[in-house]
PAZAPA-4460 file (N, C-alpha, C; in steps of 0.05 Angstrom, whole numbers, plus 32768, in hexadecimal, padded with zeros to 4 digits):
% residues 67
    n_x    n_y    n_z   ca_x   ca_y   ca_z    c_x    c_y    c_z   seq   type   mol
   7F9C   7F58   7E16   7F9C   7F56   7E30   7FB5   7F66   7E40     1      M     A
   7FAD   7F76   7E50   7FBE   7F8B   7E54   7FDC   7F83   7E67     2      S     A
   7FEE   7F90   7E6B   8008   7F7F   7E74   7FF9   7F74   7E9C     3      D     A
   7FE9   7F85   7EAA   7FE1   7F87   7EBB   7FD5   7F6A   7EBF     4      I     A
   7FB3   7F62   7EAC   7FAD   7F4E   7EAB   7FC2   7F3A   7EA5     5      E     A
   7FCC   7F3E   7E9A   7FE6   7F24   7E88   7FFC   7F1F   7EA5     6      K     A
   7FFA   7F2C   7EB8   800B   7F2F   7ED1   7FF5   7F22   7EE7     7      T     A
   7FDF   7F28   7EEC   7FCB   7F21   7F03   7FBB   7F04   7EF9     8      L     A
   7FBD   7EF7   7EE2   7FC4   7EDF   7ED2   7FD6   7ECE   7EE1     9      S     A
   7FE5   7ECE   7EDE   8006   7EC4   7EE8   8002   7EC1   7EFD    10      N     A
   7FF2   7ECE   7F16   7FF7   7ED6   7F30   7FEC   7EBB   7F3D    11      L     A
   7FF7   7EA9   7F4C   7FE4   7E90   7F57   7FD8   7EA1   7F67    12      S     A
   7FB8   7E93   7F79   7FB3   7E9D   7F89   7FC2   7EA1   7FA0    13      L     A
   7FCD   7E96   7FAE   7FD8   7E91   7FC1   7FF5   7EAE   7FBC    14      Q     A
   7FFA   7EBE   7FA9   800D   7ED7   7FA2   7FF4   7EE9   7FA2    15      E     A
   7FF0   7EE5   7F92   7FCB   7EFB   7F9E   7FCA   7F01   7FBE    16      K     A
   7FBC   7EF0   7FCB   7FB9   7EFE   7FE3   7FCE   7EFA   7FF9    17      I     A
   7FEB   7F09   7FE7   8004   7F16   7FFA   8004   7F29   7FE0    18      R     A
   7FFE   7F34   7FD8   7FF6   7F4C   7FCC   7FE1   7F5D   7FDB    19      L     A
   7FC1   7F48   7FE7   7FBC   7F5B   7FFD   7FBA   7F5C   801F    20      L     A
   7FC9   7F4F   801A   7FD4   7F47   8033   7FEA   7F5C   8043    21      S     A
   7FF5   7F6C   8024   8009   7F73   802B   8025   7F6D   803D    22      G     A
   803D   7F77   8045   805A   7F6B   8045   805D   7F7D   8065    23      F     A
   8057   7F90   8067   805D   7FA1   8095   8046   7FB2   8082    24      D     A
   8049   7FC4   809E   8027   7FD8   80A2   802D   7FEE   808E    25      F     A
   803E   7FF5   807C   803D   8005   806F   803B   7FFE   804D    26      W     A
   804E   7FE7   8049   804C   7FD6   8029   8041   7FC0   8028    27      H     A
   8030   7FBD   8006   8036   7F9E   8001   8047   7F88   7FF7    28      T     A
   8044   7F82   7FF4   8055   7F62   7FF9   805F   7F61   7FCE    29      A     A
   807F   7F64   7FCE   8094   7F66   7FB1   8079   7F4A   7FAA    30      A     A
   8084   7F43   7F91   808A   7F1F   7F86   8098   7F28   7F6D    31      L     A
   80B6   7F30   7F77   80C5   7F35   7F5E   80CE   7F2D   7F41    32      P     A
   80BF   7F14   7F53   80C4   7F05   7F34   80AC   7F00   7F24    33      H     A
   809A   7F09   7F2C   808A   7F1B   7F19   808D   7F41   7F08    34      H     A
   80A6   7F4C   7F18   809A   7F62   7F1B   8098   7F72   7F29    35      Q     A
   8097   7F73   7F36   8076   7F75   7F4B   8083   7F80   7F5D    36      I     A
   807E   7FA5   7F64   8099   7FA3   7F80   8086   7FA2   7F92    37      P     A
   8093   7FB8   7FA7   807D   7FC4   7FC9   8077   7FD8   7FBB    38      K     A
   8067   7FDA   7FC4   8056   7FFB   7FC8   8051   8002   7FE1    39      I     A
   8056   801C   7FE8   8048   802C   7FF6   8035   8035   8001    40      R     A
   8026   802A   801A   8014   8042   8012   8011   8054   8031    41      F     A
   8008   8067   8038   8000   807A   8055   7FE5   8086   8051    42      S     A
   7FDE   8089   806B   7FC1   8099   8074   7FC2   80AF   8061    43      D     A
   7FB4   80B4   8053   7FBA   80D5   8050   7FA2   80E4   8060    44      G     A
   7F92   80DB   806E   7F7D   80EE   808C   7F8D   80FA   808A    45      R     A
   7F96   8108   8093   7FA2   811D   809F   7FC9   812B   8089    46      N     A
   7FC5   8120   8075   7FD5   8126   8059   7FE5   810C   805F    47      G     A
   7FF8   80FC   804C   800A   80F1   8054   8024   80EF   8055    48      I     A
   8021   80D9   806F   8030   80E3   8080   8059   80CE   807B    49      Q     A
   804F   80AE   806B   806C   80A6   806F   8065   809C   8079    50      G     A
   8084   808F   807C   8091   8079   808F   80A1   808F   80AE    51      T     A
   80A1   80AE   80B2   80AC   80B6   80B6   80A2   80C9   80BE    52      R     A
   8099   80C5   80E6   808B   80C9   80FA   8096   80E1   8104    53      F     A
   80AF   80E8   8108   80BA   8112   8117   80D2   8115   80FD    54      F     A
   80C6   8133   8105   80D3   813C   80F3   80C3   8143   80DB    55      A     A
   80B6   8151   80D4   809E   814D   80C3   808F   815D   80BD    56      G     A
   8082   8165   80B6   8061   817E   80A6   8053   8187   80C4    57      V     A
   805B   8190   80D0   8030   819C   80E0   801C   818F   80D8    58      P     A
   8006   8185   80DC   7FF1   8187   80CA   7FD8   818B   80DA    59      Q     A
   7FC5   8192   80D5   7FB8   81A7   80EB   7FA2   8188   80EE    60      P     A
   7F8A   8184   80FF   7F90   8168   810A   7F60   8180   8115    61      V     A
   7F50   816E   8105   7F3A   816F   810D   7F26   8160   811B    62      S     A
   7F1F   8163   8132   7F09   814C   8136   7EEF   8148   812F    63      P     A
   7EF1   8135   8126   7ED2   8125   8114   7EC2   8125   812B    64      V     A
   7EA3   812B   8121   7E90   812D   8131   7E7A   810F   8120    65      A     A
   7E7E   8103   812C   7E6F   80DB   8120   7E4F   80DF   812D    66      R     A
   7E3E   80DD   8117   7E20   80DD   812C   7E1A   80C9   8125    67      H     A
***
């Protein structure tokens, strides 16, 4: 059994749900007593932007047609 499988098997159902629901708009919930840090996610559709919305690198945006 890998370390990941062992850690997951030690999580309660409520802790597993916390990992799925997240902490805020950008981060997963951290479970420090299981040594699981929060992880930051970003929308990569127009390049990875992170949490800074101003003074960033300009990105081209193309409209997408949907049929």
